[in-house]
N, CA, C and O of each residue as an XYZ file, in Angstrom:
884
protein
N     100.783    -28.728     40.004
C     101.781    -29.676     39.504
C     101.342    -31.117     39.765
O     101.507    -31.998     38.922
N     100.772    -31.333     40.971
C     100.316    -32.681     41.313
C      99.197    -33.139     40.391
O      99.173    -34.289     39.954
N      98.271    -32.232     40.098
C      97.154    -32.564     39.207
C      97.671    -32.893     37.820
O      97.226    -33.859     37.200
N      98.619    -32.088     37.325
C      99.180    -32.329     35.991
C      99.925    -33.647     35.937
O      99.824    -34.381     34.954
N     100.675    -33.952     36.993
C     101.418    -35.216     37.042
C     100.475    -36.409     37.065
O     100.695    -37.399     36.367
N      99.423    -36.309     37.869
C      98.447    -37.394     37.944
C      97.743    -37.586     36.608
O      97.472    -38.713     36.194
N      97.451    -36.480     35.942
C      96.767    -36.551     34.643
C      97.664    -37.239     33.607
O      97.201    -38.093     32.851
N      98.939    -36.864     33.575
C      99.858    -37.474     32.615
C     100.048    -38.955     32.910
O     100.131    -39.771     31.992
N     100.118    -39.303     34.202
C     100.267    -40.711     34.566
C      99.040    -41.511     34.150
O      99.164    -42.617     33.624
N      97.855    -40.952     34.385
C      96.615    -41.632     34.010
C      96.516    -41.782     32.491
O      96.057    -42.808     31.988
N      96.949    -40.753     31.772
C      96.929    -40.802     30.310
C      97.860    -41.884     29.790
O      97.509    -42.623     28.870
N      99.058    -41.979     30.385
C     100.017    -42.999     29.975
C      99.473    -44.398     30.229
O      99.582    -45.275     29.372
N      98.887    -44.607     31.405
C      98.336    -45.921     31.751
C      97.199    -46.292     30.802
O      97.114    -47.431     30.344
N      96.324    -45.324     30.509
C      95.190    -45.598     29.620
C      95.675    -45.980     28.228
O      95.177    -46.937     27.635
N      96.652    -45.232     27.702
C      97.141    -45.520     26.358
C      97.872    -46.849     26.287
O      97.786    -47.546     25.277
N      98.588    -47.209     27.340
C      99.225    -48.522     27.369
C      98.172    -49.626     27.415
O      98.314    -50.653     26.752
N      97.112    -49.411     28.200
C      96.062    -50.420     28.325
C      95.350    -50.661     27.004
O      94.967    -51.792     26.703
N      95.171    -49.617     26.219
C      94.446    -49.730     24.954
C      95.371    -49.874     23.750
O      94.920    -49.769     22.609
N      96.664    -50.116     23.993
C      97.629    -50.138     22.897
C      97.301    -51.149     21.799
O      97.396    -50.789     20.626
N      96.920    -52.395     22.108
C      96.592    -53.325     21.015
C      95.454    -52.829     20.133
O      95.521    -52.933     18.908
N      94.399    -52.283     20.764
C      93.278    -51.761     19.986
C      93.698    -50.544     19.164
O      93.274    -50.384     18.019
N      94.531    -49.692     19.754
C      94.998    -48.498     19.044
C      95.777    -48.883     17.800
O      95.557    -48.317     16.729
N      96.683    -49.838     17.930
C      97.487    -50.277     16.792
C      96.610    -50.931     15.725
O      96.740    -50.639     14.536
N      95.726    -51.810     16.162
C      94.873    -52.540     15.220
C      93.965    -51.593     14.432
O      93.918    -51.645     13.203
N      93.252    -50.738     15.145
C      92.321    -49.812     14.489
C      93.077    -48.795     13.641
O      92.625    -48.426     12.557
N      94.234    -48.339     14.138
C      95.026    -47.386     13.376
C      95.460    -47.950     12.032
O      95.408    -47.255     11.018
N      95.884    -49.199     12.023
C      96.303    -49.836     10.773
C      95.131    -49.971      9.809
O      95.274    -49.717      8.613
N      93.974    -50.368     10.326
C      92.797    -50.526      9.464
C      92.387    -49.184      8.851
O      92.081    -49.111      7.661
N      92.382    -48.126      9.661
C      92.008    -46.804      9.153
C      92.982    -46.345      8.070
O      92.561    -45.844      7.028
N      94.274    -46.514      8.311
C      95.268    -46.123      7.317
C      95.135    -46.964      6.045
O      95.310    -46.453      4.939
N      94.827    -48.245      6.203
C      94.664    -49.109      5.034
C      93.519    -48.629      4.151
O      93.622    -48.649      2.925
N      92.426    -48.197      4.780
C      91.269    -47.710      4.025
C      91.574    -46.360      3.379
O      91.284    -46.154      2.200
N      92.158    -45.445      4.147
C      92.428    -44.104      3.633
C      93.455    -44.120      2.498
O      93.325    -43.374      1.526
N      94.466    -44.967      2.625
C      95.540    -45.001      1.632
C      95.322    -46.061      0.559
O      96.090    -46.149     -0.399
N      94.270    -46.866      0.722
C      94.006    -47.975     -0.205
C      95.265    -48.817     -0.376
O      95.655    -49.167     -1.490
N      95.892    -49.133      0.757
C      97.165    -49.841      0.768
C      96.940    -51.323      1.042
O      96.510    -51.705      2.130
N      97.233    -52.150      0.047
C      97.022    -53.587      0.172
C      97.890    -54.183      1.280
O      97.448    -55.076      2.003
N      99.107    -53.699      1.411
C     100.017    -54.232      2.415
C      99.507    -53.973      3.827
O      99.641    -54.827      4.703
N      98.921    -52.796      4.051
C      98.367    -52.485      5.369
C      97.116    -53.307      5.651
O      96.864    -53.683      6.796
N      96.334    -53.587      4.616
C      95.161    -54.452      4.790
C      95.599    -55.830      5.270
O      95.012    -56.389      6.196
N      96.623    -56.367      4.642
C      97.146    -57.678      5.030
C      97.691    -57.632      6.452
O      97.501    -58.571      7.226
N      98.371    -56.538      6.795
C      98.909    -56.384      8.146
C      97.787    -56.376      9.178
O      97.905    -57.011     10.226
N      96.702    -55.663      8.889
C      95.568    -55.609      9.806
C      94.862    -56.948      9.938
O      94.490    -57.351     11.040
N      94.676    -57.643      8.811
C      94.031    -58.957      8.844
C      94.871    -59.934      9.667
O      94.339    -60.738     10.432
N      96.176    -59.850      9.497
C      97.063    -60.716     10.256
C      96.956    -60.483     11.755
O      96.988    -61.430     12.541
N      96.828    -59.203     12.152
C      96.694    -58.878     13.576
C      95.404    -59.457     14.147
O      95.401    -60.006     15.250
N      94.315    -59.337     13.402
C      93.046    -59.907     13.862
C      93.104    -61.420     13.949
O      92.587    -62.013     14.895
N      93.740    -62.053     12.951
C      93.874    -63.509     12.953
C      94.728    -63.972     14.125
O      94.430    -64.987     14.754
N      95.780    -63.234     14.416
C      96.629    -63.590     15.550
C      95.852    -63.541     16.861
O      95.964    -64.448     17.685
N      95.067    -62.488     17.055
C      94.292    -62.376     18.288
C      93.304    -63.533     18.419
O      93.102    -64.064     19.511
N      92.697    -63.915     17.314
C      91.765    -65.038     17.337
C      92.483    -66.335     17.689
O      91.978    -67.127     18.485
N      93.654    -66.557     17.104
C      94.419    -67.764     17.397
C      94.889    -67.786     18.853
O      94.842    -68.823     19.514
N      95.343    -66.626     19.342
C      95.808    -66.550     20.724
C      94.666    -66.817     21.699
O      94.834    -67.529     22.689
N      93.513    -66.241     21.409
C      92.350    -66.468     22.259
C      91.912    -67.930     22.213
O      91.471    -68.483     23.220
N      92.034    -68.549     21.049
C      91.674    -69.963     20.912
C      92.587    -70.842     21.752
O      92.125    -71.769     22.417
N      93.894    -70.548     21.722
C      94.848    -71.301     22.535
C      94.509    -71.148     24.016
O      94.525    -72.123     24.768
N      94.202    -69.916     24.430
C      93.832    -69.689     25.821
C      92.563    -70.419     26.216
O      92.455    -70.937     27.328
N      91.607    -70.460     25.305
C      90.345    -71.158     25.566
C      90.576    -72.659     25.735
O      89.977    -73.286     26.609
N      91.443    -73.234     24.900
C      91.752    -74.659     25.016
C      92.450    -74.965     26.337
O      92.179    -75.988     26.967
N      93.342    -74.081     26.751
C      94.014    -74.276     28.039
C      93.007    -74.190     29.176
O      93.061    -74.975     30.123
N      92.083    -73.231     29.077
C      91.041    -73.101     30.094
C      90.164    -74.353     30.147
O      89.723    -74.774     31.216
N      89.925    -74.928     28.989
C      89.040    -76.084     28.909
C      89.638    -77.304     29.586
O      88.941    -78.059     30.265
N      90.936    -77.486     29.394
C      91.570    -78.695     29.922
C      92.232    -78.480     31.281
O      92.717    -79.434     31.889
N      92.259    -77.241     31.760
C      92.793    -76.996     33.104
C      91.968    -75.919     33.796
O      92.528    -74.927     34.264
N      90.626    -76.095     33.874
C      89.760    -75.051     34.422
C      89.975    -74.795     35.905
O      89.694    -73.698     36.388
N      90.471    -75.798     36.638
C      90.626    -75.624     38.074
C      91.702    -74.597     38.421
O      91.739    -74.095     39.544
N      92.571    -74.283     37.471
C      93.639    -73.325     37.732
C      93.308    -71.936     37.199
O      94.137    -71.029     37.268
N      92.101    -71.768     36.669
C      91.753    -70.493     36.064
C      91.694    -69.392     37.117
O      91.212    -69.606     38.230
N      92.188    -68.219     36.756
C      92.155    -67.075     37.649
C      91.605    -65.877     36.901
O      91.738    -65.766     35.683
N      90.986    -64.989     37.652
C      90.461    -63.769     37.055
C      91.572    -62.735     37.017
O      92.031    -62.277     38.063
N      92.008    -62.364     35.820
C      93.076    -61.376     35.704
C      92.608    -60.158     34.919
O      92.719    -59.030     35.399
N      92.092    -60.376     33.729
C      91.785    -59.249     32.867
C      90.416    -58.648     33.134
O      89.962    -57.795     32.371
N      89.749    -59.073     34.201
C      88.480    -58.450     34.539
C      88.672    -57.102     35.212
O      87.743    -56.296     35.259
N      89.883    -56.844     35.740
C      90.168    -55.562     36.357
C      90.143    -54.465     35.306
O      90.521    -54.693     34.157
N      89.700    -53.280     35.694
C      89.611    -52.183     34.739
C      90.968    -51.839     34.135
O      91.084    -51.611     32.931
N      91.987    -51.804     34.981
C      93.312    -51.450     34.502
C      93.920    -52.536     33.620
O      94.884    -52.279     32.898
N      93.368    -53.739     33.672
C      93.903    -54.847     32.896
C      93.023    -55.207     31.709
O      93.340    -56.138     30.969
N      91.935    -54.493     31.516
C      91.004    -54.829     30.442
C      91.706    -54.867     29.104
O      92.503    -53.987     28.780
N      91.401    -55.902     28.323
C      91.988    -56.007     26.995
C      91.190    -55.219     25.964
O      91.477    -55.290     24.769
N      90.197    -54.473     26.415
C      89.443    -53.638     25.493
C      88.392    -54.402     24.723
O      88.104    -55.561     25.025
N      87.820    -53.749     23.725
C      86.689    -54.345     23.018
C      87.076    -55.552     22.191
O      86.248    -56.439     21.980
N      88.312    -55.613     21.716
C      88.709    -56.753     20.897
C      88.776    -58.025     21.722
O      88.259    -59.065     21.314
N      89.414    -57.941     22.886
C      89.505    -59.118     23.743
C      88.150    -59.627     24.163
O      87.922    -60.836     24.206
N      87.252    -58.720     24.472
C      85.908    -59.127     24.887
C      85.128    -59.726     23.724
O      84.313    -60.628     23.916
N      85.375    -59.229     22.534
C      84.691    -59.778     21.364
C      85.106    -61.217     21.121
O      84.255    -62.087     20.932
N      86.419    -61.477     21.124
C      86.894    -62.840     20.924
C      86.367    -63.750     22.032
O      86.015    -64.903     21.784
N      86.317    -63.223     23.251
C      85.834    -64.015     24.378
C      84.389    -64.450     24.164
O      84.037    -65.601     24.423
N      83.561    -63.533     23.694
C      82.158    -63.850     23.459
C      81.995    -64.820     22.296
O      81.152    -65.715     22.345
N      82.806    -64.643     21.241
C      82.710    -65.515     20.078
C      83.073    -66.950     20.443
O      82.399    -67.895     20.033
N      84.138    -67.100     21.214
C      84.640    -68.435     21.513
C      83.918    -69.110     22.673
O      83.751    -70.330     22.682
N      83.489    -68.309     23.656
C      82.914    -68.915     24.857
C      81.480    -68.484     25.131
O      80.836    -69.018     26.035
N      80.978    -67.534     24.371
C      79.606    -67.113     24.535
C      79.317    -66.435     25.857
O      78.185    -66.492     26.336
N      80.302    -65.797     26.460
C      80.115    -65.137     27.735
C      79.674    -63.694     27.519
O      80.244    -62.975     26.698
N      78.670    -63.287     28.253
C      78.189    -61.913     28.164
C      78.819    -61.020     29.214
O      78.789    -59.795     29.094
N      79.395    -61.634     30.253
C      80.013    -60.835     31.316
C      81.251    -60.135     30.785
O      81.967    -60.702     29.959
N      81.524    -58.908     31.241
C      82.685    -58.173     30.749
C      84.005    -58.754     31.220
O      85.037    -58.515     30.593
N      83.996    -59.519     32.321
C      85.232    -60.061     32.839
C      85.701    -61.226     31.968
O      84.901    -61.965     31.394
N      87.014    -61.361     31.891
C      87.597    -62.461     31.148
C      88.317    -63.390     32.118
O      89.318    -63.009     32.726
N      87.806    -64.606     32.258
C      88.499    -65.584     33.074
C      89.625    -66.171     32.244
O      89.410    -66.671     31.140
N      90.835    -66.103     32.795
C      91.984    -66.522     32.010
C      92.903    -67.406     32.823
O      93.057    -67.214     34.029
N      93.506    -68.364     32.170
C      94.444    -69.260     32.832
C      95.795    -68.556     32.953
O      96.196    -67.841     32.034
N      96.498    -68.743     34.059
C      97.750    -68.005     34.264
C      98.847    -68.310     33.260
O      99.745    -67.489     33.073
N      98.801    -69.480     32.598
C      99.843    -69.778     31.619
C      99.358    -69.580     30.187
O     100.102    -69.840     29.242
N      98.134    -69.130     30.018
C      97.618    -68.871     28.677
C      98.352    -67.669     28.079
O      98.615    -66.700     28.790
N      98.686    -67.714     26.792
C      99.398    -66.584     26.179
C      98.551    -65.312     26.215
O      97.346    -65.344     25.963
N      99.188    -64.220     26.525
C      98.507    -62.937     26.643
C      98.137    -62.385     25.273
O      99.002    -62.242     24.409
N      96.865    -62.076     25.068
C      96.426    -61.452     23.818
C      97.073    -60.078     23.671
O      97.481    -59.681     22.579
N      97.158    -59.373     24.770
C      97.775    -58.042     24.760
C      99.209    -58.126     24.255
O      99.573    -57.428     23.308
N     100.031    -58.977     24.878
C     101.433    -59.068     24.509
C     101.618    -59.717     23.140
O     102.576    -59.405     22.432
N     100.709    -60.617     22.761
C     100.790    -61.230     21.435
C     100.612    -60.175     20.345
O     101.297    -60.212     19.322
N      99.691    -59.234     20.565
C      99.468    -58.170     19.584
C     100.679    -57.253     19.478
O     101.086    -56.876     18.380
N     101.256    -56.895     20.633
C     102.453    -56.063     20.629
C     103.597    -56.795     19.925
O     104.311    -56.211     19.110
N     103.761    -58.079     20.252
C     104.797    -58.874     19.616
C     104.586    -59.017     18.122
O     105.546    -59.089     17.356
N     103.326    -59.057     17.708
C     103.010    -59.180     16.277
C     103.567    -58.000     15.483
O     104.256    -58.191     14.480
N     103.272    -56.801     15.925
C     103.736    -55.622     15.186
C     105.255    -55.469     15.287
O     105.902    -55.033     14.334
N     105.814    -55.823     16.425
C     107.266    -55.744     16.586
C     107.947    -56.765     15.679
O     108.934    -56.446     15.015
N     107.430    -57.981     15.648
C     108.005    -59.012     14.803
C     107.879    -58.686     13.326
O     108.767    -59.004     12.535
N     106.771    -58.049     12.955
C     106.587    -57.671     11.549
C     107.634    -56.646     11.143
O     108.174    -56.697     10.037
N     107.918    -55.710     12.051
C     108.955    -54.723     11.772
C     110.321    -55.366     11.609
O     111.083    -54.982     10.722
N     110.643    -56.346     12.459
C     111.909    -57.066     12.338
C     111.987    -57.815     11.004
O     113.042    -57.873     10.373
N     110.861    -58.382     10.591
C     110.836    -59.108      9.326
C     111.077    -58.167      8.147
O     111.757    -58.537      7.190
N     110.529    -56.964      8.209
C     110.729    -56.001      7.125
C     112.202    -55.636      6.981
O     112.691    -55.445      5.867
N     112.902    -55.540      8.096
C     114.337    -55.246      8.037
C     115.091    -56.349      7.298
O     116.069    -56.077      6.602
N     114.640    -57.577      7.448
C     115.272    -58.690      6.756
C     114.834    -58.754      5.292
O     115.656    -58.981      4.404
N     113.557    -58.556      5.048
C     113.018    -58.674      3.691
C     113.600    -57.626      2.755
O     113.917    -57.922      1.603
N     113.738    -56.410      3.247
C     114.197    -55.320      2.393
C     115.631    -54.893      2.727
O     115.987    -53.718      2.630
N     116.443    -55.881      3.122
C     117.835    -55.586      3.455
C     118.601    -55.012      2.261
O     119.461    -54.145      2.420
N     118.277    -55.508      1.065
C     118.960    -55.020     -0.139
C     118.728    -53.531     -0.335
O     119.661    -52.782     -0.624
N     117.476    -53.104     -0.175
C     117.166    -51.682     -0.320
C     117.749    -50.858      0.826
O     118.169    -49.718      0.626
N     117.771    -51.434      2.019
C     118.330    -50.732      3.177
C     119.830    -50.536      2.992
O     120.357    -49.459      3.270
N     120.519    -51.575      2.524
C     121.956    -51.474      2.291
C     122.275    -50.451      1.208
O     123.317    -49.796      1.247
N     121.362    -50.319      0.232
C     121.550    -49.333     -0.832
C     121.082    -47.945     -0.419
O     121.133    -47.007     -1.215
N     120.621    -47.811      0.835
C     120.187    -46.535      1.406
C     118.978    -45.944      0.691
O     118.800    -44.727      0.638
N     118.143    -46.842      0.137
C     116.867    -46.374     -0.409
C     115.989    -45.872      0.727
O     115.212    -44.931      0.561
N     116.125    -46.515      1.887
C     115.428    -46.084      3.098
C     116.468    -45.479      4.037
O     117.503    -46.103      4.271
N     116.228    -44.281      4.586
C     117.194    -43.671      5.505
C     117.480    -44.582      6.695
O     116.561    -44.963      7.420
N     118.726    -44.925      6.895
C     119.097    -45.826      7.979
C     118.804    -45.216      9.350
O     118.441    -45.926     10.288
N     118.964    -43.908      9.458
C     118.706    -43.239     10.737
C     117.244    -43.383     11.150
O     116.938    -43.520     12.335
N     116.348    -43.350     10.175
C     114.926    -43.526     10.467
C     114.642    -44.926     10.985
O     113.862    -45.099     11.922
N     115.274    -45.927     10.377
C     115.066    -47.306     10.800
C     115.620    -47.549     12.200
O     115.012    -48.268     12.993
N     116.765    -46.956     12.503
C     117.351    -47.115     13.833
C     116.445    -46.499     14.892
O     116.198    -47.098     15.938
N     115.949    -45.286     14.606
C     115.060    -44.617     15.553
C     113.775    -45.411     15.752
O     113.279    -45.532     16.872
N     113.238    -45.951     14.660
C     112.011    -46.744     14.746
C     112.230    -48.014     15.553
O     111.379    -48.397     16.356
N     113.369    -48.668     15.343
C     113.675    -49.897     16.076
C     113.811    -49.624     17.574
O     113.346    -50.413     18.397
N     114.444    -48.518     17.921
C     114.612    -48.168     19.334
C     113.261    -47.880     19.973
O     112.972    -48.364     21.068
N     112.432    -47.093     19.292
C     111.105    -46.762     19.820
C     110.254    -48.020     19.973
O     109.569    -48.198     20.981
N     110.304    -48.889     18.964
C     109.544    -50.135     19.033
C     109.967    -51.008     20.193
O     109.124    -51.588     20.878
N     111.272    -51.106     20.421
C     111.779    -51.904     21.535
C     111.333    -51.333     22.877
O     110.947    -52.076     23.780
N     111.388    -50.008     23.002
C     110.955    -49.359     24.241
C     109.471    -49.601     24.503
O     109.065    -49.805     25.647
N     108.661    -49.580     23.445
C     107.226    -49.824     23.595
C     106.976    -51.251     24.074
O     106.137    -51.478     24.946
N     107.704    -52.215     23.505
C     107.550    -53.612     23.915
C     107.928    -53.789     25.381
O     107.217    -54.456     26.132
N     109.046    -53.192     25.787
C     109.502    -53.305     27.175
C     108.502    -52.651     28.124
O     108.168    -53.210     29.169
N     108.022    -51.450     27.746
C     107.058    -50.742     28.600
C     105.764    -51.526     28.726
O     105.195    -51.618     29.813
N     105.294    -52.092     27.616
C     104.060    -52.876     27.641
C     104.227    -54.114     28.506
O     103.339    -54.461     29.285
N     105.357    -54.774     28.369
C     105.602    -55.999     29.138
C     105.578    -55.729     30.637
O     104.871    -56.409     31.380
N     106.344    -54.742     31.081
C     106.441    -54.480     32.514
C     105.158    -53.871     33.076
O     104.816    -54.106     34.235
N     104.447    -53.089     32.261
C     103.191    -52.524     32.746
C     102.164    -53.617     32.992
O     101.381    -53.531     33.938
N     102.160    -54.640     32.155
C     101.220    -55.746     32.325
C     101.648    -56.675     33.457
O     100.820    -57.114     34.255
N     102.928    -56.967     33.521
C     103.410    -57.901     34.534
C     103.375    -57.285     35.929
O     102.849    -57.892     36.862
N     103.926    -56.092     36.075
C     103.930    -55.443     37.386
C     102.537    -54.996     37.811
O     102.260    -54.851     39.002
N     101.664    -54.778     36.836
C     100.305    -54.389     37.166
C      99.434    -55.556     37.591
O      98.272    -55.369     37.953
N      99.990    -56.763     37.551
C      99.239    -57.951     37.958
C      98.259    -58.430     36.914
O      97.370    -59.226     37.216
N      98.408    -57.953     35.676
C      97.476    -58.343     34.617
C      97.889    -59.637     33.923
O      97.046    -60.343     33.369
N      99.164    -59.943     33.951
C      99.672    -61.138     33.292
C     100.662    -61.834     34.221
O     101.327    -61.190     35.032
N     100.750    -63.139     34.093
C     101.839    -63.854     34.742
C     103.060    -63.758     33.844
O     102.947    -63.393     32.674
N     104.205    -64.076     34.376
C     105.431    -63.989     33.581
C     105.381    -64.951     32.403
O     105.864    -64.629     31.317
N     104.797    -66.137     32.612
C     104.686    -67.116     31.530
C     103.692    -66.665     30.464
O     103.935    -66.815     29.266
N     102.573    -66.111     30.916
C     101.569    -65.644     29.965
C     102.068    -64.486     29.130
O     101.809    -64.427     27.928
N     102.787    -63.557     29.761
C     103.291    -62.386     29.039
C     104.367    -62.771     28.036
O     104.330    -62.349     26.880
N     105.332    -63.580     28.486
C     106.409    -63.992     27.588
C     105.875    -64.907     26.490
O     106.270    -64.791     25.329
N     104.972    -65.819     26.864
C     104.393    -66.711     25.869
C     103.638    -65.962     24.789
O     103.776    -66.267     23.604
N     102.831    -64.973     25.196
C     102.105    -64.181     24.224
C     103.025    -63.380     23.329
O     102.812    -63.304     22.119
N     104.060    -62.777     23.925
C     105.010    -61.979     23.152
C     105.728    -62.819     22.107
O     105.844    -62.417     20.949
N     106.210    -63.984     22.518
C     106.922    -64.853     21.581
C     106.000    -65.423     20.508
O     106.397    -65.575     19.353
N     104.769    -65.736     20.899
C     103.808    -66.270     19.934
C     103.500    -65.237     18.845
O     103.495    -65.555     17.656
N     103.242    -63.997     19.271
C     102.955    -62.947     18.307
C     104.151    -62.620     17.436
O     104.004    -62.385     16.237
N     105.329    -62.602     18.028
C     106.541    -62.280     17.280
C     106.834    -63.346     16.230
O     107.128    -63.026     15.078
N     106.752    -64.612     16.632
C     107.025    -65.704     15.698
C     105.986    -65.756     14.581
O     106.324    -65.979     13.419
N     104.716    -65.547     14.945
C     103.638    -65.587     13.961
C     103.850    -64.530     12.875
O     103.744    -64.829     11.686
N     104.148    -63.300     13.283
C     104.293    -62.217     12.304
C     105.593    -62.326     11.520
O     105.613    -62.089     10.312
N     106.680    -62.683     12.201
C     107.970    -62.751     11.515
C     107.959    -63.838     10.441
O     108.304    -63.590      9.285
N     107.560    -65.040     10.840
C     107.525    -66.145      9.878
C     106.473    -65.908      8.799
O     106.687    -66.228      7.630
N     105.334    -65.343      9.204
C     104.285    -65.058      8.226
C     104.724    -64.033      7.204
O     104.456    -64.191      6.013
N     105.400    -62.975      7.654
C     105.858    -61.932      6.738
C     106.925    -62.457      5.787
O     106.900    -62.149      4.596
N     107.862    -63.249      6.305
C     108.903    -63.825      5.455
C     108.291    -64.730      4.388
O     108.687    -64.686      3.223
N     107.323    -65.547      4.795
C     106.663    -66.453      3.856
C     105.861    -65.686      2.813
O     105.911    -65.997      1.623
N     105.121    -64.681      3.271
C     104.319    -63.880      2.346
C     105.198    -63.122      1.364
O     104.860    -63.010      0.186
N     106.311    -62.606      1.835
C     107.226    -61.874      0.959
C     107.793    -62.789     -0.123
O     107.904    -62.397     -1.284
N     108.147    -64.003      0.268
C     108.690    -64.951     -0.702
C     107.638    -65.357     -1.729
O     107.958    -65.557     -2.901
N     106.380    -65.479     -1.292
C     105.309    -65.923     -2.189
C     104.862    -64.832     -3.148
O     104.360    -65.134     -4.230
N     105.034    -63.561     -2.771
C     104.545    -62.452     -3.599
C     105.676    -61.568     -4.143
O     105.444    -60.442     -4.582
N     106.880    -62.094     -4.104
C     108.042    -61.339     -4.580
C     108.174    -60.011     -3.836
O     108.535    -58.993     -4.427
N     107.877    -60.031     -2.535
C     108.046    -58.906     -1.601
C     107.037    -57.770     -1.808
O     107.157    -56.727     -1.166
N     106.067    -57.947     -2.670
C     105.133    -56.856     -2.957
C     104.034    -56.737     -1.898
O     103.624    -55.625     -1.566
N     103.556    -57.847     -1.372
C     102.445    -57.816     -0.419
C     102.876    -57.337      0.959
O     102.029    -57.022      1.795
N     104.180    -57.277      1.208
C     104.672    -56.835      2.511
C     105.279    -55.435      2.484
O     105.801    -54.968      3.496
N     105.219    -54.775      1.354
C     105.883    -53.475      1.202
C     105.044    -52.353      1.813
O     104.538    -51.487      1.099
N     104.902    -52.375      3.132
C     104.104    -51.343      3.795
C     104.782    -49.987      3.745
O     104.117    -48.959      3.871
N     106.095    -49.966      3.564
C     106.812    -48.699      3.453
C     106.591    -48.030      2.104
O     106.789    -46.823      1.965
N     106.181    -48.813      1.109
C     105.988    -48.273     -0.225
C     107.283    -47.831     -0.877
O     107.298    -46.855     -1.627
N     108.376    -48.541     -0.600
C     109.667    -48.153     -1.146
C     109.862    -48.750     -2.538
O     109.352    -49.836     -2.816
N     110.587    -48.063     -3.413
C     110.880    -48.634     -4.737
C     111.864    -49.780     -4.603
O     112.938    -49.612     -4.026
N     111.513    -50.933     -5.124
C     112.376    -52.097     -5.032
C     113.491    -52.006     -6.063
O     113.252    -51.653     -7.218
N     114.697    -52.324     -5.646
C     115.846    -52.209     -6.554
C     115.675    -53.106     -7.768
O     116.068    -52.731     -8.873
N     115.095    -54.288     -7.580
C     114.892    -55.214     -8.701
C     114.001    -54.584     -9.766
O     114.272    -54.715    -10.960
N     112.947    -53.905     -9.343
C     112.036    -53.267    -10.295
C     112.726    -52.120    -11.025
O     112.549    -51.952    -12.232
N     113.501    -51.343    -10.303
C     114.167    -50.193    -10.917
C     115.207    -50.647    -11.934
O     115.381    -50.013    -12.975
N     115.898    -51.748    -11.632
C     116.887    -52.269    -12.573
C     116.193    -52.802    -13.828
O     116.633    -52.538    -14.947
N     115.110    -53.551    -13.636
C     114.380    -54.108    -14.785
C     113.759    -53.024    -15.651
O     113.672    -53.178    -16.869
N     113.323    -51.920    -15.031
C     112.700    -50.833    -15.776
C     113.723    -49.866    -16.354
O     113.369    -48.953    -17.099
N     114.966    -50.062    -16.017
C     115.994    -49.151    -16.518
C     116.004    -47.813    -15.813
O     116.566    -46.848    -16.332
N     115.390    -47.733    -14.633
C     115.358    -46.480    -13.888
C     116.686    -46.281    -13.161
O     117.317    -47.254    -12.748
N     117.112    -45.030    -13.002
C     118.368    -44.790    -12.282
C     118.234    -45.102    -10.807
O     117.197    -44.833    -10.199
N     119.280    -45.668    -10.230
C     119.312    -45.912     -8.808
C     119.659    -44.610     -8.096
O     120.260    -43.718     -8.694
N     119.296    -44.500     -6.866
C     119.601    -43.279     -6.124
C     119.914    -43.613     -4.681
O     119.568    -44.682     -4.178
N     120.576    -42.674     -4.029
C     120.886    -42.799     -2.620
C     120.159    -41.688     -1.887
O     120.188    -40.530     -2.303
N     119.525    -42.041     -0.819
C     118.750    -41.049     -0.056
C     119.696    -39.949      0.443
O     120.684    -40.257      1.110
N     119.415    -38.665      0.132
C     120.316    -37.575      0.512
C     120.494    -37.440      2.014
O     121.473    -36.841      2.461
N     119.562    -37.987      2.818
C     119.669    -37.835      4.258
C     120.858    -38.571      4.835
O     121.356    -38.217      5.903
N     121.324    -39.611      4.119
C     122.437    -40.414      4.634
C     123.727    -40.176      3.879
O     124.699    -40.900      4.097
N     123.773    -39.189      3.001
C     124.988    -38.885      2.272
C     125.977    -38.150      3.154
O     127.070    -37.808      2.704
């Protein structure tokens, strides 16, 4: 029992540590397999956010180097291959450790906030279809709860694990959330909601214009 418990705990910690990479790579793979333009945009946005977050951290390090502390060099705090890649691109460091300023926004939490904020934006963008029950409301509620739990678990695992300061974790989370939410709303307005339709749901406007019958999802009847 002890061995099984330790194994499950280690598995949970590992998956939390690699969560940004898992989400990023998972989206890219699905975008390629499904040839989904919306998922491609979602993946590009995640990569751009990480680059911007790393750039902000680098600027903070540059102008306040005396306060820099080693945080993400620990194995349990490693930001994975993406964080190290951005670090090498921006600072040319070959060492695996990442020297980070305590108030610099967390790349880890920014990535988590990005996907969470994008989900919140979708609820706003496709409210008309949600109200018409084109998308099962129970599915959206369950997804929102799971997403919130993941954000909370990621936040406390990083903060209590000594990988992030409270300012860095909250700053990264808010930066990623604002970037994705505002970006998704803007993109939806510019493309008539087509470039953000990662759910692939039929838009009520299109169905009305095409003369197609409207329907209500039987799961919520």
